[in-house]
Structures are given as structure tokens and as C-alpha cells.
C-alpha positions as CSV (number, residue, x, y, z in Angstrom):
1,M,-77.6,153.9,-59.1
2,I,-77.7,157.9,-59.3
3,I,-74.8,158.6,-57.7
4,N,-73.0,156.6,-61.0
5,Q,-74.5,159.4,-63.0
6,L,-74.2,162.7,-60.8
7,I,-70.3,161.8,-60.6
8,I,-68.9,164.5,-63.5
9,P,-71.1,167.5,-63.1
10,L,-70.9,167.8,-59.9
11,L,-67.4,167.0,-59.6
12,V,-67.1,170.2,-62.6
13,V,-69.7,172.4,-60.6
14,I,-67.3,171.6,-57.2
15,I,-64.8,172.8,-59.3
16,I,-66.0,175.6,-61.5
17,G,-67.7,176.8,-57.9
18,F,-64.6,176.5,-56.2
19,G,-62.7,178.7,-58.7
20,L,-65.5,181.4,-58.2
21,L,-64.9,181.6,-54.5
22,K,-61.3,182.1,-55.3
23,G,-62.1,184.7,-57.4
24,H,-60.4,183.1,-60.5
25,D,-61.2,184.0,-64.3
26,I,-62.6,180.3,-64.7
27,Y,-63.3,180.9,-68.7
28,N,-60.2,181.9,-69.7
29,L,-58.3,179.4,-67.2
30,F,-60.4,177.1,-69.0
31,I,-59.1,178.1,-72.7
32,E,-55.2,177.9,-71.5
33,G,-56.1,174.8,-70.5
34,C,-57.3,174.1,-73.2
35,K,-54.1,176.3,-75.7
36,D,-51.7,173.6,-72.4
37,G,-53.8,170.5,-74.1
38,I,-53.5,170.9,-77.7
39,N,-49.5,172.0,-77.6
40,I,-49.2,167.9,-75.9
41,A,-50.9,167.1,-78.0
42,I,-49.1,168.0,-80.6
43,K,-45.7,167.2,-78.8
44,I,-47.0,162.9,-78.6
45,I,-47.8,162.9,-82.2
46,P,-44.1,162.4,-83.7
47,P,-43.8,159.5,-80.8
48,Y,-46.5,158.1,-81.6
49,F,-46.4,157.3,-85.2
50,A,-42.8,156.1,-84.4
51,M,-44.3,153.1,-81.7
52,I,-46.9,152.9,-84.0
53,F,-44.4,151.9,-87.1
54,A,-41.7,150.2,-84.9
55,I,-45.4,148.0,-83.9
56,N,-45.6,147.0,-87.4
57,I,-42.0,146.3,-87.8
58,F,-42.0,144.2,-85.7
59,N,-45.3,142.4,-85.7
60,G,-44.8,141.6,-89.3
61,S,-41.3,140.6,-89.2
62,G,-41.7,137.0,-88.2
63,I,-39.7,137.5,-84.9
64,I,-42.6,136.5,-82.6
65,N,-43.3,132.4,-84.7
66,C,-39.5,131.6,-84.3
67,I,-39.6,132.6,-80.8
68,I,-42.3,130.5,-80.2
69,N,-40.6,127.5,-82.5
70,Q,-37.9,127.3,-80.2
71,L,-40.1,127.1,-77.0
72,A,-41.4,124.4,-78.4
73,F,-40.9,122.1,-74.8
74,L,-43.6,125.1,-72.9
75,P,-47.0,123.4,-72.5
76,K,-49.3,124.5,-75.6
77,S,-51.5,127.2,-73.4
78,I,-48.1,129.2,-72.7
79,R,-46.9,128.8,-75.7
80,L,-50.3,130.2,-77.1
81,V,-50.4,133.3,-74.9
82,I,-46.2,134.1,-75.6
83,P,-47.6,136.3,-78.5
84,M,-49.7,138.7,-76.8
85,A,-47.0,138.4,-74.0
86,L,-44.4,139.6,-76.3
87,I,-46.7,142.5,-77.9
88,R,-48.0,143.5,-74.5
89,P,-44.7,146.2,-73.4
90,I,-44.7,147.3,-77.3
91,S,-49.2,148.1,-77.5
92,G,-52.2,147.5,-75.8
93,T,-54.4,148.0,-78.1
94,A,-52.4,144.8,-80.0
95,S,-52.0,142.7,-77.3
96,L,-56.2,143.5,-76.8
97,A,-56.4,142.2,-80.3
98,V,-54.1,138.9,-79.7
99,L,-56.6,138.7,-76.2
100,N,-59.9,139.0,-78.5
101,Q,-58.0,136.2,-81.2
102,I,-57.8,133.9,-77.6
103,L,-60.8,134.4,-76.5
104,S,-62.5,133.7,-79.8
105,Y,-60.6,130.3,-80.5
106,Y,-60.7,128.9,-77.1
107,G,-63.1,131.0,-75.2
108,P,-62.5,132.9,-72.3
109,D,-63.3,130.0,-69.6
110,S,-60.5,128.1,-71.1
111,L,-57.6,127.8,-69.6
112,V,-55.3,129.9,-72.3
113,G,-58.5,131.9,-72.1
114,N,-57.7,132.6,-68.6
115,I,-53.7,133.0,-68.6
116,A,-53.9,135.7,-71.7
117,S,-56.6,138.2,-69.8
118,T,-54.3,137.4,-65.9
119,I,-51.7,138.5,-68.1
120,Q,-53.1,141.6,-70.2
121,G,-54.2,142.9,-66.4
122,C,-51.2,142.0,-65.3
123,T,-48.2,143.6,-67.4
124,D,-48.0,147.3,-69.2
125,T,-47.4,149.0,-72.0
126,T,-43.8,149.8,-71.0
127,F,-42.7,150.8,-74.4
128,Y,-45.5,152.4,-75.5
129,V,-45.2,154.8,-71.8
130,L,-41.2,155.5,-72.2
131,A,-41.7,156.7,-75.9
132,L,-44.7,158.5,-75.4
133,Y,-44.3,160.3,-71.9
134,F,-40.9,160.2,-72.0
135,S,-40.3,162.2,-75.0
136,S,-43.3,164.1,-74.2
137,V,-41.5,165.8,-71.8
138,R,-38.2,165.6,-73.5
139,I,-36.4,163.0,-70.8
140,K,-33.7,162.2,-72.8
141,K,-31.8,159.9,-70.1
142,T,-34.4,157.5,-68.7
143,R,-31.5,155.4,-66.9
144,Y,-33.1,152.0,-65.2
145,A,-36.6,152.8,-66.4
146,L,-36.7,150.4,-69.6
147,A,-35.5,147.7,-68.2
148,V,-37.4,147.9,-64.4
149,G,-40.5,148.2,-66.1
150,L,-39.2,144.7,-68.9
151,L,-38.4,143.1,-65.9
152,A,-42.1,143.9,-64.7
153,D,-43.4,142.5,-66.9
154,L,-42.2,139.2,-67.3
155,A,-42.4,138.9,-63.8
156,G,-46.1,139.3,-64.7
157,V,-46.4,137.1,-67.7
158,I,-45.0,134.4,-64.8
159,T,-46.9,135.3,-62.2
160,A,-50.1,135.5,-64.5
161,I,-49.4,131.8,-65.5
162,I,-48.4,130.1,-62.1
163,V,-51.5,132.0,-60.9
164,V,-53.7,130.6,-62.9
165,Y,-52.4,127.4,-63.0
166,L,-53.1,126.9,-59.2
167,F,-56.2,128.3,-59.0
168,L,-58.2,128.5,-62.0
169,N,-56.5,124.7,-63.7
């Protein structure tokens, strides 16, 4: 598959060629784009550190264990993925670490491994997206974005559990 190796270089050549055909100063436009990228990175850094701080507080607080203890009526396979489902809206990296632990201990083909993997694909990092992207473009009033994002995550978790139980159990 040589196309896989050539797609990025071809896109760069096409973009540069198109810019030259239009008579644009490609180098100066590239430099301006780099400046914009640095400015965006500077805007993103404070919310990023705030999210890391919040994630560490959430993980260290013991809230997840309290929640799991209250859900003793659920099957063990579901209780085992709850920490990942709770962390996923906050941090993709932290949820991947939990997924890695689940897959290492129970295996990727186990019921728990399938549920956890499906949850990872069916949900998003809602708090991360809202905090990082909304603050970087200075959106103050998120209206219903948080509620809708968390509802979508909950729907993803429930759907993942149902689909895995129906098709892979």
C-alpha cells in the first residue's frame, strides 16, 4: 500500500501548489499559521493544567469507591467498568490507564474487557472538551453543552453494556 506512505506528502505538495497557483506567499502564510498555533497553545495551557488538577483531586478523593460500593446489586462485570465510565468524561488518558488495567487483568476477550473497550469507543472526554475548547475560544456560557455531553456519555455506557451482553456474552 504505497498510497498510505504518500498521502501526507502528496497533500503537502497539493496545498503548496495550489497556494503558488493563487499567487500567495506560502512561506509568510506558514509563519503566520505557526504564530497562531503558538497563541492557541498559550490559551490552552491554563485550562489544561486546571483539568489535570481536577482529575488528580477526583481520583484521590475516593468518590469512585463510594459509588461502586453503592452499586453492589449490579453484576461484577458492570461494577468493574464503572471506574472507567466515571473517569472517561474527565480524562481520556486516565480512562485508557483504567482500560489497560482491566485488559491486563481480565484479558481483551473477556466480558469485562469487551464492555470496557466498547465504553472507551462509545464515550467522549466531555469535561476535557468543554474546559479546553470552550475556554480557548472564550465561550463563557455553555448553556446545555455539559448536560447533553454527559447524557450522551451515559447513553454510550448503557448502550455499550447492552450491545456487549447481547452480541458478545
